[in-house]
N, C-alpha and C positions, 0 to 999 in steps of 0.2 A: 449815581450808587447802582443802579442793577446792574450795568456791565461789572464794576469790582466784585458784586457778588458772585457772578456766572466765573469768573476768573479764579475767585479764589476756591470756587465748588470742584473747579478742573485740577487746580494744586492739589486740591486736600487727595481727591480720586487718585492722582498721580501717586503722592507719596502714597498712598496705602498699599497700591501693586508694586512698588519699589520693595513696599515690606514686606511682600509674600511670594516671592521667585518659585520656592516649590510648587506651587500649584501650576505654573504653565510648563514644568518638570512635568509633574501627573499628566496632566493633558497630554505633553507628548507622549508621554509611557503607554497612555491606554491606546493612543494612537498607534503606537509600534507592533503593541501586542494583537489589535485586530489586524493590524497589515499580515503580520506573521500568519494567523489562521486563517486569514483570507488565501494566501498563497500554500498555507498547507492543503487546503481544499482543494484550490482549484490544480496543483503541479505534484501533489505529493503521491497521490494514488497511482498516477503515470510512472515517477520515479520507481514506485513498491512494485508495480508491472513488471518494469524492464528488468528490475531486480531480479525478479523471479524468475522471467523467460532466461537471463546469464545465466544464473544457476541450473536450469534446467539445461540450457546447451552445455552448460560443461558435464554435467553427470553424464548425459547422453554419450559426449566426446569422452570421456573416463570409462565408458561401458564397452564402447568399439574399440577403442583403443588398448582394452584386455584381449589376450592372445587366445585365440578359438581352441576350446578343448579336443585334440586331435584326437579318433578314434584309436584304442588302442588293438582291435580286434586283427590279428595277423592276418585274416583272409582279406579284407578291404585294401589290407597294404600290399597283398600279391594280385588281387583282380586285376589291377591294371598293365601287367606283367603277362595275365592269360590272354587278356583281351589283344596284345598288341603280337602273340605270337600266333592266336586267330588269322590276325589281321595279314601276318605276315606267310600265309597259311602253313604253318608249322605246325600241325595238327597235332604229333604226336608229341613233341613239344610242349603243347599246350594244353594237350589231357593229363601228361602230368604235373604240372602245374595246379591242374583241376583237383586231381586227386591229393595234392599236396596242403590246396584249401582246403577239403572235405575235412582234412586230418588236423588241421590245426583251429578252425573257425567254429566259434560259437554262434554266431550272429544266423538267426531262420533265414532274415531272407538272404542271405549272401549264402547261406547253404542251396537255398531254392535257386538261385540265379544260376550258381554253380553246375549242378544239377540237369538243368535246363540245357547248358550250352556244353555238358559232359555227353550228354543223348546227342544233341546233333552231330558233336566231333564223331561218337562212338560208331554212328548208325552210316554215317559217309565213310569212315574208314572202314566199315567192314563191306557195306552192300556194294563195292566200287572196287576197280582194278587195284587202289592204294594199298601200300604195302604197310604192315602192323605188325607188331612182334606177335601176335596171335595167330597170323596167316604163316604159311609153309611152301614153299613150291615144289611143283610135283611135277615130272615128267611122265606123261599118258604111258603105260607100256603097254603090248598085247596081252586081250582078253579082257582091258579095263573097260567100265561102263562106269557111270554116272553114280549109280546105285550101288556099287561094289564100290569105289571110292567115296561116297558119303557113310556108309556104316565101316569102312577103314580106318576113319577119322572121327568117325561119332559125331554128324552135323548132317545136313538134308541136301537133297539134290537141289532143291530151289533154289538154294541160297549158293552153293557152288555156282549156277546157273547166273545169277546175279550179280556176283563178286566178280564173276570173268567176263561177264556182259555176255554169255551165249543165249542164243536166239533160238537152239533148237536141244534136243537129249544126244545128238552125235558129238563125238567124241573123235582123234584119231592119233594111231599111235606117234609121238613126237610131239604132240600138241603141250607145251607149257601151263600151269593153271597155278591160282595161288588159292590156297584149302583152307580153310580155317579149321585150326586144330585144339583151340581152346574147350571150356566146359560151361556151358551155361546153367544156372538155375534159378527159379521163382521164388518173391518171396510178396505173400498178399497178405495185408491188413483190413481186417472187417472194420475197424473202428475206423479207421483212414479211409478205405475204399477206395486204395491205390495198389498198386504192382509193381515191385521192383525186380528186375532184371538186372542178374550179376550176370559178369564172368568173371572165371578164376576167381571165384569170392570175393570182386571187388564191384563196385555200381557201374554200371550200364548206361540202365535208362529208367524213368519212373512210367508209367501210365495211368490213366483214370479207370476205375472200374466201376461197376456197380455189385451190391453182393444182396444175398437173401434178406428177403423181410424179416423181420425180426429177429436177424441173427441166423435164421436157417442154414445159410454156407456152413458147412463140417469144417471143425479147426482140425489141423495136424498135418502129417509129412504125406504126401503123395508121392507118385510121380506120373508123368502122362505116358497112357497105356494105347491112347489110339489118336487120329487127327484126320480129320475127312473134313474135303472140299465142298462147299456148295452142301451141307448136309440137309436130311430131313428131319424133323421129327415127331415123334412118338408122343402123342397125347398120353392124359393120364387114362382116359378109356380106353388108349390101345389101338387110337384109328393114326395111321402116319400121313404125315402133313412133308409132299414133296418141298425140297428148296424152290421158292418162286409164289409158296403159295404166301396170301397175305395174313393167315395167322401163324406160320411159321415163325419162332420168334428166335432162331436161333443164328440167324445172321447168313454172313457170308463162310465162317470155320466155326470148327467145334471140335475141341483137343479134352476127350476123357481122361480124369483123373482116376489113379487105386491108389487105396491105402496100402501103406507101408509099414514098417517099425512099430509095431503095437498100437497104430490107429485105430482106430474102429471100421471095421470094414463097412463103407456106403455104396451104393452103388448108385449110376445113371447121374452123376454130377463130373460138370466139367466147365471149360473155359471156352467161351464161343461168344461171337457178334452180336449185333443186336440193329436190328431198325426203328429204336425206339434212344436216340442220341440223348432225350432229355433224363435217361434216368440213370444214365453215368454219373456215378461221384455220391449215389443214394442205393437206400438199402433196398429195393424194387424189385429184384427177382424172386423167382421160389426156390432158390438157391445155389443156383449156379453163379460162377463170376463170370460178367458180362463187357467187354468192351466195345469201343466205335470201331467197325466193320475195318478202316482205314489201319487202326491200332491192331486186331487179331490179324489180320493178314500180314501184317509185319514181325508180328512176334511168332506167326505158324511160320513164317519162314525162316526165321533163325533154329528156331529149338524144334531138337530131335526127338521121338518116343526114346522113353527115359531120361527125361528131365527132371528134375527133382522139385519138388514144390513143396511148399513149406506156407499155411494157411494158420495166421492168429488171431485171437479175437482185437 
């Protein structure tokens, strides 16, 4: 009897499960949802990160593949031509290319670079026996001296000697020289503390200078009236300090300037060297314009008495 009861109970339970198949389906569905959630947690973040990395890589590739903006400044496009001409030692052509760039470029960095190159080119052309449009061939005649030739062409004895590699002041009939026959002028800016040397009204070279404290350097139009090598210095109390004295501030060269064309008449001002290179580029003098000794010596050699000097604020 007990056996029959158990058998009957099992049969009844089997029939009940057969009547509820949806319960099994529900259990399976729950298990599936749990599995999906677990998979998303474990692997979903990794896939999302990979997707983000891929999107960034695509964006970076698009950025790098975009054509770079090319400078439209004419000077930047012409600079390689100027450098190539300099490398080939075609200095006259390189110089003209430099002037072309100055006339077209608006980029301050390019203008500054070209001016530096032009300064190098111009001084080499002028201070060596090389030919240049501003030099004239000259055959020494009877009665000629370097001083007479210099005055005839409005240049300096020092420049004639330097550009012809002459070691002495003596010349002979029949000597062939190259003489500079251009005109120099000087423009000084007090605000920029620089001096621009021009040749026939075109840029020749730019020099850094020191000017007067608190704007004391007089502005206006002047000419170089006197030039002195190894100058003495007159202190404000009237004492004369010879060249070489540690208190003499004039450096190795002095060029007096005299006012013209309505500029207020001033005395005691000039362009000179200095033993204090740290003052160049600053308003540091008592009113004169000062350069490095090496720069003032170069300028002194090139510009004659009578050279026009414009000083601007």
